[in-house]
PQR file of N, CA, C, O and H, with PARSE charges and radii, in Angstrom:
ATOM      1  N   MET A   1      19.507   1.521   5.195 -0.4000 1.5000
ATOM      2  CA  MET A   1      19.068   1.034   3.900 -0.0000 2.0000
ATOM      3  C   MET A   1      18.378  -0.317   4.036  0.5500 1.7000
ATOM      4  O   MET A   1      17.401  -0.595   3.341 -0.5500 1.4000
ATOM      5  N   THR A   2      18.882  -1.145   4.923 -0.4000 1.5000
ATOM      6  CA  THR A   2      18.301  -2.468   5.128 -0.0000 2.0000
ATOM      7  C   THR A   2      16.877  -2.353   5.653  0.5500 1.7000
ATOM      8  O   THR A   2      16.013  -3.144   5.274 -0.5500 1.4000
ATOM      9  H   THR A   2      19.676  -0.919   5.488  0.4000 1.0000
ATOM     10  N   ASP A   3      16.622  -1.371   6.526 -0.4000 1.5000
ATOM     11  CA  ASP A   3      15.276  -1.180   7.061 -0.0000 2.0000
ATOM     12  C   ASP A   3      14.293  -0.843   5.945  0.5500 1.7000
ATOM     13  O   ASP A   3      13.158  -1.321   5.947 -0.5500 1.4000
ATOM     14  H   ASP A   3      17.324  -0.729   6.833  0.4000 1.0000
ATOM     15  N   ASN A   4      14.729  -0.019   4.994 -0.4000 1.5000
ATOM     16  CA  ASN A   4      13.860   0.332   3.876 -0.0000 2.0000
ATOM     17  C   ASN A   4      13.547  -0.887   3.020  0.5500 1.7000
ATOM     18  O   ASN A   4      12.418  -1.052   2.557 -0.5500 1.4000
ATOM     19  H   ASN A   4      15.651   0.370   4.993  0.4000 1.0000
ATOM     20  N   LEU A   5      14.541  -1.739   2.811 -0.4000 1.5000
ATOM     21  CA  LEU A   5      14.313  -2.948   2.009 -0.0000 2.0000
ATOM     22  C   LEU A   5      13.355  -3.897   2.714  0.5500 1.7000
ATOM     23  O   LEU A   5      12.504  -4.516   2.076 -0.5500 1.4000
ATOM     24  H   LEU A   5      15.458  -1.605   3.187  0.4000 1.0000
ATOM     25  N   GLU A   6      13.496  -4.010   4.026 -0.4000 1.5000
ATOM     26  CA  GLU A   6      12.600  -4.870   4.801 -0.0000 2.0000
ATOM     27  C   GLU A   6      11.174  -4.320   4.772  0.5500 1.7000
ATOM     28  O   GLU A   6      10.211  -5.077   4.650 -0.5500 1.4000
ATOM     29  H   GLU A   6      14.188  -3.507   4.544  0.4000 1.0000
ATOM     30  N   LEU A   7      11.049  -3.001   4.884 -0.4000 1.5000
ATOM     31  CA  LEU A   7       9.727  -2.381   4.825 -0.0000 2.0000
ATOM     32  C   LEU A   7       9.094  -2.607   3.461  0.5500 1.7000
ATOM     33  O   LEU A   7       7.913  -2.944   3.372 -0.5500 1.4000
ATOM     34  H   LEU A   7      11.831  -2.386   4.983  0.4000 1.0000
ATOM     35  N   GLU A   8       9.870  -2.422   2.399 -0.4000 1.5000
ATOM     36  CA  GLU A   8       9.351  -2.637   1.050 -0.0000 2.0000
ATOM     37  C   GLU A   8       8.914  -4.085   0.859  0.5500 1.7000
ATOM     38  O   GLU A   8       7.870  -4.349   0.263 -0.5500 1.4000
ATOM     39  H   GLU A   8      10.829  -2.148   2.472  0.4000 1.0000
ATOM     40  N   LYS A   9       9.704  -5.012   1.358 -0.4000 1.5000
ATOM     41  CA  LYS A   9       9.368  -6.436   1.246 -0.0000 2.0000
ATOM     42  C   LYS A   9       8.062  -6.738   1.990  0.5500 1.7000
ATOM     43  O   LYS A   9       7.208  -7.470   1.488 -0.5500 1.4000
ATOM     44  H   LYS A   9      10.553  -4.798   1.842  0.4000 1.0000
ATOM     45  N   THR A  10       7.920  -6.176   3.170 -0.4000 1.5000
ATOM     46  CA  THR A  10       6.712  -6.381   3.960 -0.0000 2.0000
ATOM     47  C   THR A  10       5.487  -5.790   3.267  0.5500 1.7000
ATOM     48  O   THR A  10       4.420  -6.403   3.250 -0.5500 1.4000
ATOM     49  H   THR A  10       8.614  -5.582   3.577  0.4000 1.0000
ATOM     50  N   LEU A  11       5.644  -4.602   2.698 -0.4000 1.5000
ATOM     51  CA  LEU A  11       4.528  -3.967   1.994 -0.0000 2.0000
ATOM     52  C   LEU A  11       4.090  -4.780   0.781  0.5500 1.7000
ATOM     53  O   LEU A  11       2.894  -4.923   0.526 -0.5500 1.4000
ATOM     54  H   LEU A  11       6.511  -4.103   2.712  0.4000 1.0000
ATOM     55  N   TRP A  12       5.064  -5.319   0.027 -0.4000 1.5000
ATOM     56  CA  TRP A  12       4.711  -6.131  -1.143 -0.0000 2.0000
ATOM     57  C   TRP A  12       4.016  -7.417  -0.716  0.5500 1.7000
ATOM     58  O   TRP A  12       3.075  -7.857  -1.375 -0.5500 1.4000
ATOM     59  H   TRP A  12       6.035  -5.204   0.234  0.4000 1.0000
ATOM     60  N   GLN A  13       4.464  -8.019   0.369 -0.4000 1.5000
ATOM     61  CA  GLN A  13       3.824  -9.243   0.854 -0.0000 2.0000
ATOM     62  C   GLN A  13       2.385  -8.963   1.287  0.5500 1.7000
ATOM     63  O   GLN A  13       1.485  -9.763   1.032 -0.5500 1.4000
ATOM     64  H   GLN A  13       5.229  -7.661   0.905  0.4000 1.0000
ATOM     65  N   THR A  14       2.178  -7.824   1.940 -0.4000 1.5000
ATOM     66  CA  THR A  14       0.835  -7.438   2.361 -0.0000 2.0000
ATOM     67  C   THR A  14      -0.054  -7.193   1.150  0.5500 1.7000
ATOM     68  O   THR A  14      -1.209  -7.617   1.132 -0.5500 1.4000
ATOM     69  H   THR A  14       2.909  -7.174   2.146  0.4000 1.0000
ATOM     70  N   ALA A  15       0.476  -6.514   0.140 -0.4000 1.5000
ATOM     71  CA  ALA A  15      -0.292  -6.257  -1.086 -0.0000 2.0000
ATOM     72  C   ALA A  15      -0.667  -7.566  -1.771  0.5500 1.7000
ATOM     73  O   ALA A  15      -1.780  -7.714  -2.276 -0.5500 1.4000
ATOM     74  H   ALA A  15       1.415  -6.170   0.154  0.4000 1.0000
ATOM     75  N   ASP A  16       0.251  -8.499  -1.787 -0.4000 1.5000
ATOM     76  CA  ASP A  16      -0.034  -9.805  -2.395 -0.0000 2.0000
ATOM     77  C   ASP A  16      -1.148 -10.535  -1.648  0.5500 1.7000
ATOM     78  O   ASP A  16      -2.007 -11.163  -2.266 -0.5500 1.4000
ATOM     79  H   ASP A  16       1.155  -8.379  -1.377  0.4000 1.0000
ATOM     80  N   LYS A  17      -1.131 -10.452  -0.320 -0.4000 1.5000
ATOM     81  CA  LYS A  17      -2.180 -11.098   0.469 -0.0000 2.0000
ATOM     82  C   LYS A  17      -3.539 -10.457   0.192  0.5500 1.7000
ATOM     83  O   LYS A  17      -4.545 -11.158   0.083 -0.5500 1.4000
ATOM     84  H   LYS A  17      -0.433  -9.942   0.183  0.4000 1.0000
ATOM     85  N   LEU A  18      -3.571  -9.134   0.077 -0.4000 1.5000
ATOM     86  CA  LEU A  18      -4.827  -8.451  -0.222 -0.0000 2.0000
ATOM     87  C   LEU A  18      -5.362  -8.842  -1.590  0.5500 1.7000
ATOM     88  O   LEU A  18      -6.564  -9.054  -1.752 -0.5500 1.4000
ATOM     89  H   LEU A  18      -2.753  -8.565   0.165  0.4000 1.0000
ATOM     90  N   ARG A  19      -4.481  -8.937  -2.568 -0.4000 1.5000
ATOM     91  CA  ARG A  19      -4.912  -9.271  -3.925 -0.0000 2.0000
ATOM     92  C   ARG A  19      -5.474 -10.676  -4.020  0.5500 1.7000
ATOM     93  O   ARG A  19      -6.346 -10.936  -4.849 -0.5500 1.4000
ATOM     94  H   ARG A  19      -3.505  -8.765  -2.436  0.4000 1.0000
ATOM     95  N   ASN A  20      -4.996 -11.578  -3.195 -0.4000 1.5000
ATOM     96  CA  ASN A  20      -5.504 -12.948  -3.236 -0.0000 2.0000
ATOM     97  C   ASN A  20      -6.965 -13.025  -2.813  0.5500 1.7000
ATOM     98  O   ASN A  20      -7.701 -13.901  -3.269 -0.5500 1.4000
ATOM     99  H   ASN A  20      -4.288 -11.367  -2.522  0.4000 1.0000
ATOM    100  N   ASN A  21      -7.382 -12.122  -1.951 -0.4000 1.5000
ATOM    101  CA  ASN A  21      -8.729 -12.190  -1.393 -0.0000 2.0000
ATOM    102  C   ASN A  21      -9.703 -11.191  -2.009  0.5500 1.7000
ATOM    103  O   ASN A  21     -10.872 -11.161  -1.623 -0.5500 1.4000
ATOM    104  H   ASN A  21      -6.784 -11.411  -1.581  0.4000 1.0000
ATOM    105  N   MET A  22      -9.255 -10.385  -2.943 -0.4000 1.5000
ATOM    106  CA  MET A  22     -10.107  -9.332  -3.483 -0.0000 2.0000
ATOM    107  C   MET A  22     -10.182  -9.381  -5.000  0.5500 1.7000
ATOM    108  O   MET A  22      -9.266  -9.836  -5.684 -0.5500 1.4000
ATOM    109  H   MET A  22      -8.305 -10.410  -3.256  0.4000 1.0000
ATOM    110  N   ASP A  23     -11.293  -8.902  -5.485 -0.4000 1.5000
ATOM    111  CA  ASP A  23     -11.446  -8.675  -6.913 -0.0000 2.0000
ATOM    112  C   ASP A  23     -10.645  -7.416  -7.273  0.5500 1.7000
ATOM    113  O   ASP A  23     -10.425  -6.560  -6.417 -0.5500 1.4000
ATOM    114  H   ASP A  23     -12.037  -8.532  -4.929  0.4000 1.0000
ATOM    115  N   ALA A  24     -10.222  -7.302  -8.502 -0.4000 1.5000
ATOM    116  CA  ALA A  24      -9.396  -6.171  -8.921 -0.0000 2.0000
ATOM    117  C   ALA A  24     -10.094  -4.838  -8.683  0.5500 1.7000
ATOM    118  O   ALA A  24      -9.445  -3.864  -8.301 -0.5500 1.4000
ATOM    119  H   ALA A  24     -10.401  -7.997  -9.198  0.4000 1.0000
ATOM    120  N   SER A  25     -11.392  -4.780  -8.899 -0.4000 1.5000
ATOM    121  CA  SER A  25     -12.113  -3.517  -8.700 -0.0000 2.0000
ATOM    122  C   SER A  25     -12.144  -3.110  -7.228  0.5500 1.7000
ATOM    123  O   SER A  25     -12.112  -1.920  -6.916 -0.5500 1.4000
ATOM    124  H   SER A  25     -11.919  -5.572  -9.209  0.4000 1.0000
ATOM    125  N   GLU A  26     -12.204  -4.072  -6.334 -0.4000 1.5000
ATOM    126  CA  GLU A  26     -12.154  -3.769  -4.904 -0.0000 2.0000
ATOM    127  C   GLU A  26     -10.759  -3.345  -4.489  0.5500 1.7000
ATOM    128  O   GLU A  26     -10.603  -2.403  -3.712 -0.5500 1.4000
ATOM    129  H   GLU A  26     -12.230  -5.039  -6.587  0.4000 1.0000
ATOM    130  N   TYR A  27      -9.753  -4.020  -4.990 -0.4000 1.5000
ATOM    131  CA  TYR A  27      -8.363  -3.727  -4.638 -0.0000 2.0000
ATOM    132  C   TYR A  27      -7.990  -2.315  -5.073  0.5500 1.7000
ATOM    133  O   TYR A  27      -7.214  -1.636  -4.402 -0.5500 1.4000
ATOM    134  H   TYR A  27      -9.879  -4.785  -5.622  0.4000 1.0000
ATOM    135  N   LYS A  28      -8.547  -1.877  -6.202 -0.4000 1.5000
ATOM    136  CA  LYS A  28      -8.274  -0.529  -6.716 -0.0000 2.0000
ATOM    137  C   LYS A  28      -8.661   0.508  -5.666  0.5500 1.7000
ATOM    138  O   LYS A  28      -7.927   1.474  -5.458 -0.5500 1.4000
ATOM    139  H   LYS A  28      -9.178  -2.429  -6.748  0.4000 1.0000
ATOM    140  N   HIS A  29      -9.790   0.325  -5.008 -0.4000 1.5000
ATOM    141  CA  HIS A  29     -10.242   1.298  -4.011 -0.0000 2.0000
ATOM    142  C   HIS A  29      -9.311   1.320  -2.802  0.5500 1.7000
ATOM    143  O   HIS A  29      -9.062   2.385  -2.238 -0.5500 1.4000
ATOM    144  H   HIS A  29     -10.386  -0.459  -5.177  0.4000 1.0000
ATOM    145  N   VAL A  30      -8.804   0.189  -2.405 -0.4000 1.5000
ATOM    146  CA  VAL A  30      -7.859   0.137  -1.287 -0.0000 2.0000
ATOM    147  C   VAL A  30      -6.588   0.895  -1.640  0.5500 1.7000
ATOM    148  O   VAL A  30      -6.111   1.711  -0.851 -0.5500 1.4000
ATOM    149  H   VAL A  30      -9.005  -0.677  -2.863  0.4000 1.0000
ATOM    150  N   VAL A  31      -6.037   0.633  -2.817 -0.4000 1.5000
ATOM    151  CA  VAL A  31      -4.791   1.272  -3.228 -0.0000 2.0000
ATOM    152  C   VAL A  31      -4.986   2.773  -3.393  0.5500 1.7000
ATOM    153  O   VAL A  31      -4.143   3.555  -2.954 -0.5500 1.4000
ATOM    154  H   VAL A  31      -6.424  -0.029  -3.458  0.4000 1.0000
ATOM    155  N   LEU A  32      -6.074   3.183  -4.012 -0.4000 1.5000
ATOM    156  CA  LEU A  32      -6.320   4.616  -4.188 -0.0000 2.0000
ATOM    157  C   LEU A  32      -6.487   5.316  -2.840  0.5500 1.7000
ATOM    158  O   LEU A  32      -6.047   6.453  -2.673 -0.5500 1.4000
ATOM    159  H   LEU A  32      -6.759   2.548  -4.369  0.4000 1.0000
ATOM    160  N   GLY A  33      -7.109   4.657  -1.900 -0.4000 1.5000
ATOM    161  CA  GLY A  33      -7.236   5.220  -0.550 -0.0000 2.0000
ATOM    162  C   GLY A  33      -5.884   5.398   0.119  0.5500 1.7000
ATOM    163  O   GLY A  33      -5.639   6.419   0.761 -0.5500 1.4000
ATOM    164  H   GLY A  33      -7.467   3.733  -2.036  0.4000 1.0000
ATOM    165  N   LEU A  34      -5.010   4.420  -0.025 -0.4000 1.5000
ATOM    166  CA  LEU A  34      -3.677   4.524   0.565 -0.0000 2.0000
ATOM    167  C   LEU A  34      -2.861   5.633  -0.097  0.5500 1.7000
ATOM    168  O   LEU A  34      -2.126   6.353   0.579 -0.5500 1.4000
ATOM    169  H   LEU A  34      -5.210   3.591  -0.547  0.4000 1.0000
ATOM    170  N   ILE A  35      -2.987   5.771  -1.403 -0.4000 1.5000
ATOM    171  CA  ILE A  35      -2.281   6.840  -2.109 -0.0000 2.0000
ATOM    172  C   ILE A  35      -2.788   8.202  -1.635  0.5500 1.7000
ATOM    173  O   ILE A  35      -1.998   9.126  -1.439 -0.5500 1.4000
ATOM    174  H   ILE A  35      -3.584   5.186  -1.953  0.4000 1.0000
ATOM    175  N   PHE A  36      -4.102   8.327  -1.453 -0.4000 1.5000
ATOM    176  CA  PHE A  36      -4.667   9.579  -0.969 -0.0000 2.0000
ATOM    177  C   PHE A  36      -4.156   9.902   0.434  0.5500 1.7000
ATOM    178  O   PHE A  36      -3.801  11.048   0.709 -0.5500 1.4000
ATOM    179  H   PHE A  36      -4.743   7.576  -1.613  0.4000 1.0000
ATOM    180  N   LEU A  37      -4.114   8.920   1.316 -0.4000 1.5000
ATOM    181  CA  LEU A  37      -3.607   9.148   2.669 -0.0000 2.0000
ATOM    182  C   LEU A  37      -2.146   9.570   2.654  0.5500 1.7000
ATOM    183  O   LEU A  37      -1.742  10.428   3.438 -0.5500 1.4000
ATOM    184  H   LEU A  37      -4.402   7.989   1.093  0.4000 1.0000
ATOM    185  N   LYS A  38      -1.351   8.980   1.774 -0.4000 1.5000
ATOM    186  CA  LYS A  38       0.056   9.361   1.642 -0.0000 2.0000
ATOM    187  C   LYS A  38       0.171  10.805   1.170  0.5500 1.7000
ATOM    188  O   LYS A  38       1.007  11.554   1.674 -0.5500 1.4000
ATOM    189  H   LYS A  38      -1.679   8.283   1.137  0.4000 1.0000
ATOM    190  N   TYR A  39      -0.655  11.205   0.213 -0.4000 1.5000
ATOM    191  CA  TYR A  39      -0.649  12.580  -0.298 -0.0000 2.0000
ATOM    192  C   TYR A  39      -0.983  13.565   0.821  0.5500 1.7000
ATOM    193  O   TYR A  39      -0.295  14.572   0.990 -0.5500 1.4000
ATOM    194  H   TYR A  39      -1.335  10.596  -0.197  0.4000 1.0000
ATOM    195  N   ILE A  40      -2.027  13.280   1.577 -0.4000 1.5000
ATOM    196  CA  ILE A  40      -2.445  14.161   2.679 -0.0000 2.0000
ATOM    197  C   ILE A  40      -1.345  14.232   3.738  0.5500 1.7000
ATOM    198  O   ILE A  40      -1.042  15.310   4.252 -0.5500 1.4000
ATOM    199  H   ILE A  40      -2.587  12.462   1.440  0.4000 1.0000
ATOM    200  N   SER A  41      -0.759  13.105   4.057 -0.4000 1.5000
ATOM    201  CA  SER A  41       0.322  13.064   5.039 -0.0000 2.0000
ATOM    202  C   SER A  41       1.499  13.933   4.603  0.5500 1.7000
ATOM    203  O   SER A  41       2.049  14.693   5.400 -0.5500 1.4000
ATOM    204  H   SER A  41      -1.005  12.230   3.640  0.4000 1.0000
ATOM    205  N   ASP A  42       1.876  13.815   3.339 -0.4000 1.5000
ATOM    206  CA  ASP A  42       2.986  14.621   2.827 -0.0000 2.0000
ATOM    207  C   ASP A  42       2.635  16.099   2.777  0.5500 1.7000
ATOM    208  O   ASP A  42       3.500  16.947   2.998 -0.5500 1.4000
ATOM    209  H   ASP A  42       1.429  13.198   2.692  0.4000 1.0000
ATOM    210  N   ALA A  43       1.391  16.418   2.492 -0.4000 1.5000
ATOM    211  CA  ALA A  43       0.956  17.821   2.399 -0.0000 2.0000
ATOM    212  C   ALA A  43       1.029  18.526   3.748  0.5500 1.7000
ATOM    213  O   ALA A  43       1.296  19.726   3.803 -0.5500 1.4000
ATOM    214  H   ALA A  43       0.689  15.729   2.312  0.4000 1.0000
ATOM    215  N   PHE A  44       0.799  17.805   4.824 -0.4000 1.5000
ATOM    216  CA  PHE A  44       0.799  18.411   6.156 -0.0000 2.0000
ATOM    217  C   PHE A  44       2.164  18.401   6.819  0.5500 1.7000
ATOM    218  O   PHE A  44       2.303  18.946   7.914 -0.5500 1.4000
ATOM    219  H   PHE A  44       0.582  16.829   4.780  0.4000 1.0000
ATOM    220  N   GLU A  45       3.163  17.815   6.213 -0.4000 1.5000
ATOM    221  CA  GLU A  45       4.512  17.804   6.806 -0.0000 2.0000
ATOM    222  C   GLU A  45       5.270  19.053   6.498  0.5500 1.7000
ATOM    223  O   GLU A  45       6.416  19.200   6.923 -0.5500 1.4000
ATOM    224  H   GLU A  45       3.050  17.372   5.324  0.4000 1.0000
TER
END
């Protein structure tokens, strides 16, 4: 359980760093791309 919390914390920190350097419209494309990759990954498992 601790590993999952650490991973979640790391992911949120990374997202925060990306948002600081990007406009909202650019960030949307990054997030949508990651969601699509997660969907494809789950579909092939």
